[in-house]
mmCIF file as Biopython writes it, N, C-alpha, C and O atoms, coordinates in Angstrom:
data_model
#
loop_
_atom_site.group_PDB
_atom_site.id
_atom_site.type_symbol
_atom_site.label_atom_id
_atom_site.label_alt_id
_atom_site.label_comp_id
_atom_site.label_asym_id
_atom_site.label_entity_id
_atom_site.label_seq_id
_atom_site.pdbx_PDB_ins_code
_atom_site.Cartn_x
_atom_site.Cartn_y
_atom_site.Cartn_z
_atom_site.occupancy
_atom_site.B_iso_or_equiv
_atom_site.auth_seq_id
_atom_site.auth_asym_id
_atom_site.pdbx_PDB_model_num
ATOM 1   N N  . MET A ? 1  ? 0.841  -1.180 0.000  1.0 0.0 1  A 1 
ATOM 2   C CA . MET A ? 1  ? 0.000  0.000  0.000  1.0 0.0 1  A 1 
ATOM 3   C C  . MET A ? 1  ? 0.889  1.248  0.000  1.0 0.0 1  A 1 
ATOM 4   O O  . MET A ? 1  ? 1.798  1.364  0.822  1.0 0.0 1  A 1 
ATOM 5   N N  . VAL A ? 2  ? 0.635  2.151  -0.894 1.0 0.0 2  A 1 
ATOM 6   C CA . VAL A ? 2  ? 1.369  3.419  -0.968 1.0 0.0 2  A 1 
ATOM 7   C C  . VAL A ? 2  ? 0.489  4.505  -0.363 1.0 0.0 2  A 1 
ATOM 8   O O  . VAL A ? 2  ? -0.661 4.684  -0.762 1.0 0.0 2  A 1 
ATOM 9   N N  . LEU A ? 3  ? 1.041  5.220  0.598  1.0 0.0 3  A 1 
ATOM 10  C CA . LEU A ? 3  ? 0.296  6.310  1.211  1.0 0.0 3  A 1 
ATOM 11  C C  . LEU A ? 3  ? 0.036  7.402  0.186  1.0 0.0 3  A 1 
ATOM 12  O O  . LEU A ? 3  ? 0.907  7.684  -0.637 1.0 0.0 3  A 1 
ATOM 13  N N  . PRO A ? 4  ? -1.131 8.019  0.212  1.0 0.0 4  A 1 
ATOM 14  C CA . PRO A ? 4  ? -1.458 9.061  -0.765 1.0 0.0 4  A 1 
ATOM 15  C C  . PRO A ? 4  ? -0.409 10.173 -0.851 1.0 0.0 4  A 1 
ATOM 16  O O  . PRO A ? 4  ? -0.128 10.676 -1.939 1.0 0.0 4  A 1 
ATOM 17  N N  . LYS A ? 5  ? 0.163  10.551 0.273  1.0 0.0 5  A 1 
ATOM 18  C CA . LYS A ? 5  ? 1.164  11.626 0.269  1.0 0.0 5  A 1 
ATOM 19  C C  . LYS A ? 5  ? 2.403  11.237 -0.536 1.0 0.0 5  A 1 
ATOM 20  O O  . LYS A ? 5  ? 3.045  12.090 -1.150 1.0 0.0 5  A 1 
ATOM 21  N N  . LEU A ? 6  ? 2.736  9.944  -0.528 1.0 0.0 6  A 1 
ATOM 22  C CA . LEU A ? 6  ? 3.920  9.493  -1.249 1.0 0.0 6  A 1 
ATOM 23  C C  . LEU A ? 6  ? 3.689  9.414  -2.752 1.0 0.0 6  A 1 
ATOM 24  O O  . LEU A ? 6  ? 4.644  9.320  -3.522 1.0 0.0 6  A 1 
ATOM 25  N N  . ARG A ? 7  ? 2.445  9.452  -3.170 1.0 0.0 7  A 1 
ATOM 26  C CA . ARG A ? 7  ? 2.133  9.430  -4.604 1.0 0.0 7  A 1 
ATOM 27  C C  . ARG A ? 7  ? 2.405  10.776 -5.265 1.0 0.0 7  A 1 
ATOM 28  O O  . ARG A ? 7  ? 2.482  10.869 -6.490 1.0 0.0 7  A 1 
ATOM 29  N N  . HIS A ? 8  ? 2.551  11.817 -4.452 1.0 0.0 8  A 1 
ATOM 30  C CA . HIS A ? 8  ? 2.758  13.176 -4.971 1.0 0.0 8  A 1 
ATOM 31  C C  . HIS A ? 8  ? 3.975  13.802 -4.282 1.0 0.0 8  A 1 
ATOM 32  O O  . HIS A ? 8  ? 3.824  14.651 -3.403 1.0 0.0 8  A 1 
ATOM 33  N N  . PRO A ? 9  ? 5.182  13.383 -4.680 1.0 0.0 9  A 1 
ATOM 34  C CA . PRO A ? 9  ? 6.375  13.885 -3.989 1.0 0.0 9  A 1 
ATOM 35  C C  . PRO A ? 9  ? 6.573  15.392 -4.095 1.0 0.0 9  A 1 
ATOM 36  O O  . PRO A ? 9  ? 7.309  15.974 -3.298 1.0 0.0 9  A 1 
ATOM 37  N N  . GLU A ? 10 ? 5.932  16.027 -5.064 1.0 0.0 10 A 1 
ATOM 38  C CA . GLU A ? 10 ? 6.065  17.486 -5.167 1.0 0.0 10 A 1 
ATOM 39  C C  . GLU A ? 10 ? 5.250  18.195 -4.083 1.0 0.0 10 A 1 
ATOM 40  O O  . GLU A ? 10 ? 5.425  19.393 -3.861 1.0 0.0 10 A 1 
ATOM 41  N N  . GLN A ? 11 ? 4.362  17.462 -3.411 1.0 0.0 11 A 1 
ATOM 42  C CA . GLN A ? 11 ? 3.507  18.050 -2.383 1.0 0.0 11 A 1 
ATOM 43  C C  . GLN A ? 11 ? 3.847  17.600 -0.971 1.0 0.0 11 A 1 
ATOM 44  O O  . GLN A ? 11 ? 3.340  18.160 0.001  1.0 0.0 11 A 1 
ATOM 45  N N  . SER A ? 12 ? 4.707  16.586 -0.853 1.0 0.0 12 A 1 
ATOM 46  C CA . SER A ? 12 ? 5.047  16.073 0.467  1.0 0.0 12 A 1 
ATOM 47  C C  . SER A ? 12 ? 6.467  15.514 0.451  1.0 0.0 12 A 1 
ATOM 48  O O  . SER A ? 12 ? 6.810  14.698 -0.404 1.0 0.0 12 A 1 
ATOM 49  N N  . LYS A ? 13 ? 7.279  15.952 1.388  1.0 0.0 13 A 1 
ATOM 50  C CA . LYS A ? 13 ? 8.658  15.475 1.528  1.0 0.0 13 A 1 
ATOM 51  C C  . LYS A ? 13 ? 8.800  14.877 2.918  1.0 0.0 13 A 1 
ATOM 52  O O  . LYS A ? 13 ? 8.403  15.498 3.905  1.0 0.0 13 A 1 
ATOM 53  N N  . ILE A ? 14 ? 9.362  13.677 3.005  1.0 0.0 14 A 1 
ATOM 54  C CA . ILE A ? 14 ? 9.521  13.001 4.286  1.0 0.0 14 A 1 
ATOM 55  C C  . ILE A ? 14 ? 10.986 12.630 4.476  1.0 0.0 14 A 1 
ATOM 56  O O  . ILE A ? 14 ? 11.602 12.035 3.591  1.0 0.0 14 A 1 
ATOM 57  N N  . TYR A ? 15 ? 11.543 12.982 5.633  1.0 0.0 15 A 1 
ATOM 58  C CA . TYR A ? 15 ? 12.909 12.631 5.995  1.0 0.0 15 A 1 
ATOM 59  C C  . TYR A ? 15 ? 12.858 11.788 7.260  1.0 0.0 15 A 1 
ATOM 60  O O  . TYR A ? 15 ? 12.185 12.145 8.226  1.0 0.0 15 A 1 
ATOM 61  N N  . ILE A ? 16 ? 13.574 10.668 7.248  1.0 0.0 16 A 1 
ATOM 62  C CA . ILE A ? 16 ? 13.592 9.741  8.385  1.0 0.0 16 A 1 
ATOM 63  C C  . ILE A ? 16 ? 14.949 9.825  9.062  1.0 0.0 16 A 1 
ATOM 64  O O  . ILE A ? 16 ? 15.986 9.769  8.402  1.0 0.0 16 A 1 
ATOM 65  N N  . LEU A ? 17 ? 14.939 9.959  10.384 1.0 0.0 17 A 1 
ATOM 66  C CA . LEU A ? 17 ? 16.165 9.960  11.176 1.0 0.0 17 A 1 
ATOM 67  C C  . LEU A ? 17 ? 16.413 8.538  11.661 1.0 0.0 17 A 1 
ATOM 68  O O  . LEU A ? 17 ? 15.534 7.906  12.248 1.0 0.0 17 A 1 
ATOM 69  N N  . GLU A ? 18 ? 17.630 8.041  11.407 1.0 0.0 18 A 1 
ATOM 70  C CA . GLU A ? 18 ? 17.997 6.694  11.840 1.0 0.0 18 A 1 
ATOM 71  C C  . GLU A ? 18 ? 19.242 6.746  12.711 1.0 0.0 18 A 1 
ATOM 72  O O  . GLU A ? 18 ? 20.061 7.659  12.602 1.0 0.0 18 A 1 
ATOM 73  N N  . THR A ? 19 ? 19.365 5.748  13.576 1.0 0.0 19 A 1 
ATOM 74  C CA . THR A ? 19 ? 20.585 5.590  14.365 1.0 0.0 19 A 1 
ATOM 75  C C  . THR A ? 19 ? 21.671 4.993  13.467 1.0 0.0 19 A 1 
ATOM 76  O O  . THR A ? 19 ? 21.408 4.657  12.312 1.0 0.0 19 A 1 
ATOM 77  N N  . ALA A ? 20 ? 22.880 4.863  13.993 1.0 0.0 20 A 1 
ATOM 78  C CA . ALA A ? 20 ? 23.973 4.233  13.240 1.0 0.0 20 A 1 
ATOM 79  C C  . ALA A ? 20 ? 23.624 2.791  12.874 1.0 0.0 20 A 1 
ATOM 80  O O  . ALA A ? 20 ? 24.134 2.251  11.893 1.0 0.0 20 A 1 
ATOM 81  N N  . ASN A ? 21 ? 22.751 2.174  13.671 1.0 0.0 21 A 1 
ATOM 82  C CA . ASN A ? 21 ? 22.315 0.795  13.402 1.0 0.0 21 A 1 
ATOM 83  C C  . ASN A ? 21 ? 21.089 0.738  12.499 1.0 0.0 21 A 1 
ATOM 84  O O  . ASN A ? 21 ? 20.474 -0.317 12.344 1.0 0.0 21 A 1 
ATOM 85  N N  . ARG A ? 22 ? 20.735 1.877  11.902 1.0 0.0 22 A 1 
ATOM 86  C CA . ARG A ? 22 ? 19.615 1.991  10.958 1.0 0.0 22 A 1 
ATOM 87  C C  . ARG A ? 22 ? 18.246 1.775  11.612 1.0 0.0 22 A 1 
ATOM 88  O O  . ARG A ? 22 ? 17.307 1.323  10.957 1.0 0.0 22 A 1 
ATOM 89  N N  . LEU A ? 23 ? 18.138 2.096  12.889 1.0 0.0 23 A 1 
ATOM 90  C CA . LEU A ? 23 ? 16.843 2.049  13.560 1.0 0.0 23 A 1 
ATOM 91  C C  . LEU A ? 23 ? 16.185 3.415  13.444 1.0 0.0 23 A 1 
ATOM 92  O O  . LEU A ? 23 ? 16.796 4.414  13.821 1.0 0.0 23 A 1 
ATOM 93  N N  . PRO A ? 24 ? 14.961 3.492  12.937 1.0 0.0 24 A 1 
ATOM 94  C CA . PRO A ? 24 ? 14.297 4.798  12.822 1.0 0.0 24 A 1 
ATOM 95  C C  . PRO A ? 24 ? 13.941 5.362  14.191 1.0 0.0 24 A 1 
ATOM 96  O O  . PRO A ? 24 ? 13.365 4.668  15.029 1.0 0.0 24 A 1 
ATOM 97  N N  . VAL A ? 25 ? 14.288 6.619  14.409 1.0 0.0 25 A 1 
ATOM 98  C CA . VAL A ? 25 ? 13.984 7.256  15.698 1.0 0.0 25 A 1 
ATOM 99  C C  . VAL A ? 25 ? 13.215 8.564  15.538 1.0 0.0 25 A 1 
ATOM 100 O O  . VAL A ? 25 ? 12.856 9.196  16.531 1.0 0.0 25 A 1 
ATOM 101 N N  . GLY A ? 26 ? 12.961 8.972  14.299 1.0 0.0 26 A 1 
ATOM 102 C CA . GLY A ? 26 ? 12.201 10.194 14.103 1.0 0.0 26 A 1 
ATOM 103 C C  . GLY A ? 26 ? 11.960 10.478 12.636 1.0 0.0 26 A 1 
ATOM 104 O O  . GLY A ? 26 ? 12.502 9.819  11.749 1.0 0.0 26 A 1 
ATOM 105 N N  . GLN A ? 27 ? 11.123 11.485 12.410 1.0 0.0 27 A 1 
ATOM 106 C CA . GLN A ? 27 ? 10.838 11.904 11.037 1.0 0.0 27 A 1 
ATOM 107 C C  . GLN A ? 27 ? 10.501 13.384 11.003 1.0 0.0 27 A 1 
ATOM 108 O O  . GLN A ? 27 ? 10.031 13.961 11.983 1.0 0.0 27 A 1 
ATOM 109 N N  . VAL A ? 28 ? 10.752 13.979 9.850  1.0 0.0 28 A 1 
ATOM 110 C CA . VAL A ? 28 ? 10.329 15.349 9.554  1.0 0.0 28 A 1 
ATOM 111 C C  . VAL A ? 28 ? 9.566  15.271 8.238  1.0 0.0 28 A 1 
ATOM 112 O O  . VAL A ? 28 ? 10.040 14.676 7.270  1.0 0.0 28 A 1 
ATOM 113 N N  . ARG A ? 29 ? 8.389  15.871 8.210  1.0 0.0 29 A 1 
ATOM 114 C CA . ARG A ? 29 ? 7.577  15.852 6.993  1.0 0.0 29 A 1 
ATOM 115 C C  . ARG A ? 29 ? 7.169  17.276 6.634  1.0 0.0 29 A 1 
ATOM 116 O O  . ARG A ? 29 ? 6.741  18.051 7.490  1.0 0.0 29 A 1 
ATOM 117 N N  . PHE A ? 30 ? 7.311  17.604 5.353  1.0 0.0 30 A 1 
ATOM 118 C CA . PHE A ? 30 ? 6.877  18.881 4.804  1.0 0.0 30 A 1 
ATOM 119 C C  . PHE A ? 30 ? 5.681  18.603 3.903  1.0 0.0 30 A 1 
ATOM 120 O O  . PHE A ? 30 ? 5.781  17.797 2.978  1.0 0.0 30 A 1 
ATOM 121 N N  . ASP A ? 31 ? 4.566  19.249 4.157  1.0 0.0 31 A 1 
ATOM 122 C CA . ASP A ? 31 ? 3.362  19.106 3.336  1.0 0.0 31 A 1 
ATOM 123 C C  . ASP A ? 31 ? 3.018  20.455 2.719  1.0 0.0 31 A 1 
ATOM 124 O O  . ASP A ? 31 ? 2.884  21.452 3.428  1.0 0.0 31 A 1 
ATOM 125 N N  . TRP A ? 32 ? 2.873  20.483 1.393  1.0 0.0 32 A 1 
ATOM 126 C CA . TRP A ? 32 ? 2.537  21.707 0.678  1.0 0.0 32 A 1 
ATOM 127 C C  . TRP A ? 32 ? 1.048  21.981 0.794  1.0 0.0 32 A 1 
ATOM 128 O O  . TRP A ? 32 ? 0.221  21.096 0.575  1.0 0.0 32 A 1 
ATOM 129 N N  . HIS A ? 33 ? 0.715  23.225 1.145  1.0 0.0 33 A 1 
ATOM 130 C CA . HIS A ? 33 ? -0.676 23.661 1.246  1.0 0.0 33 A 1 
ATOM 131 C C  . HIS A ? 33 ? -0.891 24.764 0.209  1.0 0.0 33 A 1 
ATOM 132 O O  . HIS A ? 33 ? -0.592 25.932 0.457  1.0 0.0 33 A 1 
ATOM 133 N N  . PRO A ? 34 ? -1.414 24.374 -0.956 1.0 0.0 34 A 1 
ATOM 134 C CA . PRO A ? 34 ? -1.534 25.344 -2.059 1.0 0.0 34 A 1 
ATOM 135 C C  . PRO A ? 34 ? -2.451 26.527 -1.761 1.0 0.0 34 A 1 
ATOM 136 O O  . PRO A ? 34 ? -2.231 27.622 -2.278 1.0 0.0 34 A 1 
ATOM 137 N N  . GLU A ? 35 ? -3.470 26.321 -0.940 1.0 0.0 35 A 1 
ATOM 138 C CA . GLU A ? 35 ? -4.391 27.431 -0.658 1.0 0.0 35 A 1 
ATOM 139 C C  . GLU A ? 35 ? -3.711 28.564 0.100  1.0 0.0 35 A 1 
ATOM 140 O O  . GLU A ? 35 ? -4.108 29.721 -0.030 1.0 0.0 35 A 1 
ATOM 141 N N  . LYS A ? 36 ? -2.694 28.242 0.887  1.0 0.0 36 A 1 
ATOM 142 C CA . LYS A ? 36 ? -1.950 29.268 1.621  1.0 0.0 36 A 1 
ATOM 143 C C  . LYS A ? 36 ? -0.561 29.506 1.048  1.0 0.0 36 A 1 
ATOM 144 O O  . LYS A ? 36 ? 0.150  30.417 1.473  1.0 0.0 36 A 1 
ATOM 145 N N  . GLN A ? 37 ? -0.179 28.670 0.069  1.0 0.0 37 A 1 
ATOM 146 C CA . GLN A ? 37 ? 1.139  28.768 -0.552 1.0 0.0 37 A 1 
ATOM 147 C C  . GLN A ? 37 ? 2.267  28.650 0.469  1.0 0.0 37 A 1 
ATOM 148 O O  . GLN A ? 37 ? 3.231  29.416 0.438  1.0 0.0 37 A 1 
ATOM 149 N N  . VAL A ? 38 ? 2.132  27.679 1.376  1.0 0.0 38 A 1 
ATOM 150 C CA . VAL A ? 38 ? 3.148  27.448 2.406  1.0 0.0 38 A 1 
ATOM 151 C C  . VAL A ? 38 ? 3.382  25.953 2.574  1.0 0.0 38 A 1 
ATOM 152 O O  . VAL A ? 38 ? 2.539  25.127 2.225  1.0 0.0 38 A 1 
ATOM 153 N N  . TRP A ? 39 ? 4.558  25.628 3.120  1.0 0.0 39 A 1 
ATOM 154 C CA . TRP A ? 39 ? 4.859  24.265 3.521  1.0 0.0 39 A 1 
ATOM 155 C C  . TRP A ? 39 ? 4.553  24.151 5.015  1.0 0.0 39 A 1 
ATOM 156 O O  . TRP A ? 39 ? 5.011  24.974 5.807  1.0 0.0 39 A 1 
ATOM 157 N N  . ARG A ? 40 ? 3.794  23.151 5.395  1.0 0.0 40 A 1 
ATOM 158 C CA . ARG A ? 40 ? 3.539  22.869 6.808  1.0 0.0 40 A 1 
ATOM 159 C C  . ARG A ? 40 ? 4.554  21.817 7.248  1.0 0.0 40 A 1 
ATOM 160 O O  . ARG A ? 40 ? 4.785  20.834 6.543  1.0 0.0 40 A 1 
ATOM 161 N N  . ILE A ? 41 ? 5.149  22.027 8.401  1.0 0.0 41 A 1 
ATOM 162 C CA . ILE A ? 41 ? 6.186  21.129 8.902  1.0 0.0 41 A 1 
ATOM 163 C C  . ILE A ? 41 ? 5.646  20.345 10.097 1.0 0.0 41 A 1 
ATOM 164 O O  . ILE A ? 41 ? 5.074  20.910 11.029 1.0 0.0 41 A 1 
ATOM 165 N N  . ASN A ? 42 ? 5.845  19.032 10.042 1.0 0.0 42 A 1 
ATOM 166 C CA . ASN A ? 42 ? 5.511  18.146 11.157 1.0 0.0 42 A 1 
ATOM 167 C C  . ASN A ? 42 ? 6.760  17.337 11.475 1.0 0.0 42 A 1 
ATOM 168 O O  . ASN A ? 42 ? 7.429  16.834 10.572 1.0 0.0 42 A 1 
ATOM 169 N N  . TYR A ? 43 ? 7.068  17.215 12.748 1.0 0.0 43 A 1 
ATOM 170 C CA . TYR A ? 43 ? 8.184  16.339 13.090 1.0 0.0 43 A 1 
ATOM 171 C C  . TYR A ? 43 ? 7.925  15.661 14.422 1.0 0.0 43 A 1 
ATOM 172 O O  . TYR A ? 43 ? 7.197  16.167 15.276 1.0 0.0 43 A 1 
ATOM 173 N N  . VAL A ? 44 ? 8.550  14.491 14.571 1.0 0.0 44 A 1 
ATOM 174 C CA . VAL A ? 44 ? 8.365  13.695 15.772 1.0 0.0 44 A 1 
ATOM 175 C C  . VAL A ? 44 ? 9.622  12.870 16.022 1.0 0.0 44 A 1 
ATOM 176 O O  . VAL A ? 44 ? 10.289 12.424 15.090 1.0 0.0 44 A 1 
ATOM 177 N N  . LEU A ? 45 ? 9.924  12.681 17.292 1.0 0.0 45 A 1 
ATOM 178 C CA . LEU A ? 45 ? 11.016 11.799 17.704 1.0 0.0 45 A 1 
ATOM 179 C C  . LEU A ? 45 ? 10.444 10.697 18.581 1.0 0.0 45 A 1 
ATOM 180 O O  . LEU A ? 45 ? 9.486  10.913 19.324 1.0 0.0 45 A 1 
ATOM 181 N N  . ALA A ? 46 ? 11.034 9.526  18.487 1.0 0.0 46 A 1 
ATOM 182 C CA . ALA A ? 46 ? 10.648 8.427  19.364 1.0 0.0 46 A 1 
ATOM 183 C C  . ALA A ? 46 ? 10.914 8.849  20.808 1.0 0.0 46 A 1 
ATOM 184 O O  . ALA A ? 46 ? 11.855 9.598  21.066 1.0 0.0 46 A 1 
ATOM 185 N N  . PRO A ? 47 ? 10.096 8.377  21.749 1.0 0.0 47 A 1 
ATOM 186 C CA . PRO A ? 47 ? 10.296 8.770  23.154 1.0 0.0 47 A 1 
ATOM 187 C C  . PRO A ? 47 ? 11.729 8.570  23.658 1.0 0.0 47 A 1 
ATOM 188 O O  . PRO A ? 47 ? 12.234 9.392  24.421 1.0 0.0 47 A 1 
ATOM 189 N N  . ALA A ? 48 ? 12.377 7.497  23.242 1.0 0.0 48 A 1 
ATOM 190 C CA . ALA A ? 48 ? 13.745 7.223  23.703 1.0 0.0 48 A 1 
ATOM 191 C C  . ALA A ? 48 ? 14.756 8.235  23.155 1.0 0.0 48 A 1 
ATOM 192 O O  . ALA A ? 48 ? 15.839 8.387  23.721 1.0 0.0 48 A 1 
ATOM 193 N N  . ALA A ? 49 ? 14.418 8.929  22.062 1.0 0.0 49 A 1 
ATOM 194 C CA . ALA A ? 49 ? 15.338 9.885  21.443 1.0 0.0 49 A 1 
ATOM 195 C C  . ALA A ? 49 ? 15.101 11.319 21.916 1.0 0.0 49 A 1 
ATOM 196 O O  . ALA A ? 49 ? 15.837 12.225 21.524 1.0 0.0 49 A 1 
ATOM 197 N N  . ARG A ? 50 ? 14.103 11.534 22.738 1.0 0.0 50 A 1 
ATOM 198 C CA . ARG A ? 50 ? 13.762 12.885 23.187 1.0 0.0 50 A 1 
ATOM 199 C C  . ARG A ? 50 ? 14.627 13.329 24.364 1.0 0.0 50 A 1 
ATOM 200 O O  . ARG A ? 50 ? 15.177 12.513 25.102 1.0 0.0 50 A 1 
ATOM 201 N N  . GLY A ? 51 ? 14.728 14.649 24.514 1.0 0.0 51 A 1 
ATOM 202 C CA . GLY A ? 51 ? 15.455 15.202 25.656 1.0 0.0 51 A 1 
ATOM 203 C C  . GLY A ? 51 ? 16.955 15.298 25.453 1.0 0.0 51 A 1 
ATOM 204 O O  . GLY A ? 51 ? 17.689 15.593 26.396 1.0 0.0 51 A 1 
ATOM 205 N N  . ASN A ? 52 ? 17.425 15.053 24.228 1.0 0.0 52 A 1 
ATOM 206 C CA . ASN A ? 52 ? 18.862 15.100 23.951 1.0 0.0 52 A 1 
ATOM 207 C C  . ASN A ? 52 ? 19.236 16.200 22.960 1.0 0.0 52 A 1 
ATOM 208 O O  . ASN A ? 52 ? 20.369 16.242 22.479 1.0 0.0 52 A 1 
ATOM 209 N N  . GLY A ? 53 ? 18.295 17.085 22.655 1.0 0.0 53 A 1 
ATOM 210 C CA . GLY A ? 53 ? 18.572 18.162 21.712 1.0 0.0 53 A 1 
ATOM 211 C C  . GLY A ? 53 ? 18.511 17.747 20.251 1.0 0.0 53 A 1 
ATOM 212 O O  . GLY A ? 53 ? 18.911 18.509 19.371 1.0 0.0 53 A 1 
ATOM 213 N N  . LEU A ? 54 ? 18.012 16.545 19.987 1.0 0.0 54 A 1 
ATOM 214 C CA . LEU A ? 54 ? 17.950 16.067 18.606 1.0 0.0 54 A 1 
ATOM 215 C C  . LEU A ? 54 ? 16.880 16.775 17.782 1.0 0.0 54 A 1 
ATOM 216 O O  . LEU A ? 54 ? 17.050 16.942 16.574 1.0 0.0 54 A 1 
ATOM 217 N N  . GLY A ? 55 ? 15.796 17.188 18.400 1.0 0.0 55 A 1 
ATOM 218 C CA . GLY A ? 55 ? 14.693 17.799 17.667 1.0 0.0 55 A 1 
ATOM 219 C C  . GLY A ? 55 ? 15.134 18.984 16.834 1.0 0.0 55 A 1 
ATOM 220 O O  . GLY A ? 55 ? 14.824 19.051 15.645 1.0 0.0 55 A 1 
ATOM 221 N N  . SER A ? 56 ? 15.851 19.920 17.435 1.0 0.0 56 A 1 
ATOM 222 C CA . SER A ? 56 ? 16.289 21.102 16.687 1.0 0.0 56 A 1 
ATOM 223 C C  . SER A ? 56 ? 17.327 20.738 15.638 1.0 0.0 56 A 1 
ATOM 224 O O  . SER A ? 56 ? 17.357 21.345 14.567 1.0 0.0 56 A 1 
ATOM 225 N N  . LYS A ? 57 ? 18.180 19.760 15.922 1.0 0.0 57 A 1 
ATOM 226 C CA . LYS A ? 57 ? 19.187 19.333 14.950 1.0 0.0 57 A 1 
ATOM 227 C C  . LYS A ? 57 ? 18.533 18.675 13.741 1.0 0.0 57 A 1 
ATOM 228 O O  . LYS A ? 57 ? 18.880 18.969 12.597 1.0 0.0 57 A 1 
ATOM 229 N N  . VAL A ? 58 ? 17.587 17.786 14.007 1.0 0.0 58 A 1 
ATOM 230 C CA . VAL A ? 58 ? 16.890 17.076 12.922 1.0 0.0 58 A 1 
ATOM 231 C C  . VAL A ? 58 ? 16.105 18.068 12.075 1.0 0.0 58 A 1 
ATOM 232 O O  . VAL A ? 58 ? 16.136 18.001 10.846 1.0 0.0 58 A 1 
ATOM 233 N N  . LEU A ? 59 ? 15.417 18.968 12.716 1.0 0.0 59 A 1 
ATOM 234 C CA . LEU A ? 59 ? 14.642 19.966 11.985 1.0 0.0 59 A 1 
ATOM 235 C C  . LEU A ? 59 ? 15.566 20.847 11.134 1.0 0.0 59 A 1 
ATOM 236 O O  . LEU A ? 59 ? 15.255 21.140 9.980  1.0 0.0 59 A 1 
ATOM 237 N N  . GLY A ? 60 ? 16.674 21.258 11.691 1.0 0.0 60 A 1 
ATOM 238 C CA . GLY A ? 60 ? 17.636 22.070 10.952 1.0 0.0 60 A 1 
ATOM 239 C C  . GLY A ? 60 ? 18.202 21.339 9.740  1.0 0.0 60 A 1 
ATOM 240 O O  . GLY A ? 60 ? 18.334 21.924 8.665  1.0 0.0 60 A 1 
ATOM 241 N N  . MET A ? 61 ? 18.534 20.071 9.910  1.0 0.0 61 A 1 
ATOM 242 C CA . MET A ? 61 ? 19.052 19.274 8.796  1.0 0.0 61 A 1 
ATOM 243 C C  . MET A ? 61 ? 17.996 19.117 7.706  1.0 0.0 61 A 1 
ATOM 244 O O  . MET A ? 61 ? 18.312 19.236 6.523  1.0 0.0 61 A 1 
ATOM 245 N N  . ALA A ? 62 ? 16.756 18.853 8.083  1.0 0.0 62 A 1 
ATOM 246 C CA . ALA A ? 62 ? 15.691 18.680 7.103  1.0 0.0 62 A 1 
ATOM 247 C C  . ALA A ? 62 ? 15.433 19.990 6.361  1.0 0.0 62 A 1 
ATOM 248 O O  . ALA A ? 62 ? 15.198 19.974 5.152  1.0 0.0 62 A 1 
ATOM 249 N N  . LEU A ? 63 ? 15.473 21.113 7.057  1.0 0.0 63 A 1 
ATOM 250 C CA . LEU A ? 63 ? 15.277 22.403 6.403  1.0 0.0 63 A 1 
ATOM 251 C C  . LEU A ? 63 ? 16.382 22.685 5.381  1.0 0.0 63 A 1 
ATOM 252 O O  . LEU A ? 63 ? 16.117 23.244 4.316  1.0 0.0 63 A 1 
ATOM 253 N N  . GLN A ? 64 ? 17.614 22.299 5.705  1.0 0.0 64 A 1 
ATOM 254 C CA . GLN A ? 64 ? 18.712 22.471 4.758  1.0 0.0 64 A 1 
ATOM 255 C C  . GLN A ? 64 ? 18.517 21.604 3.508  1.0 0.0 64 A 1 
ATOM 256 O O  . GLN A ? 64 ? 18.751 22.058 2.388  1.0 0.0 64 A 1 
ATOM 257 N N  . LYS A ? 65 ? 18.091 20.368 3.709  1.0 0.0 65 A 1 
ATOM 258 C CA . LYS A ? 65 ? 17.859 19.468 2.572  1.0 0.0 65 A 1 
ATOM 259 C C  . LYS A ? 65 ? 16.679 19.950 1.719  1.0 0.0 65 A 1 
ATOM 260 O O  . LYS A ? 65 ? 16.689 19.788 0.499  1.0 0.0 65 A 1 
ATOM 261 N N  . LYS A ? 66 ? 15.679 20.533 2.351  1.0 0.0 66 A 1 
ATOM 262 C CA . LYS A ? 66 ? 14.467 20.967 1.662  1.0 0.0 66 A 1 
ATOM 263 C C  . LYS A ? 66 ? 14.764 22.109 0.696  1.0 0.0 66 A 1 
ATOM 264 O O  . LYS A ? 66 ? 14.095 22.250 -0.327 1.0 0.0 66 A 1 
ATOM 265 N N  . LYS A ? 67 ? 15.756 22.917 1.017  1.0 0.0 67 A 1 
ATOM 266 C CA . LYS A ? 67 ? 16.095 24.066 0.155  1.0 0.0 67 A 1 
ATOM 267 C C  . LYS A ? 67 ? 16.462 23.543 -1.181 1.0 0.0 67 A 1 
ATOM 268 O O  . LYS A ? 67 ? 16.787 24.319 -2.079 1.0 0.0 67 A 1 
#
């Protein structure tokens, strides 16, 4: 099953954060909203990855890649 957002990569960008062992611990998603002409940003970290300052780092890295 392909999620609808993944069918339109020009409208949704997803970045997955993984550990060195390739375990996913978070994601950042950009969704295009044409009615407002803006990208909406959603991000989440696994509970075990929180509290270590990763949120701002992950968001910053995703914003750089999005440019």
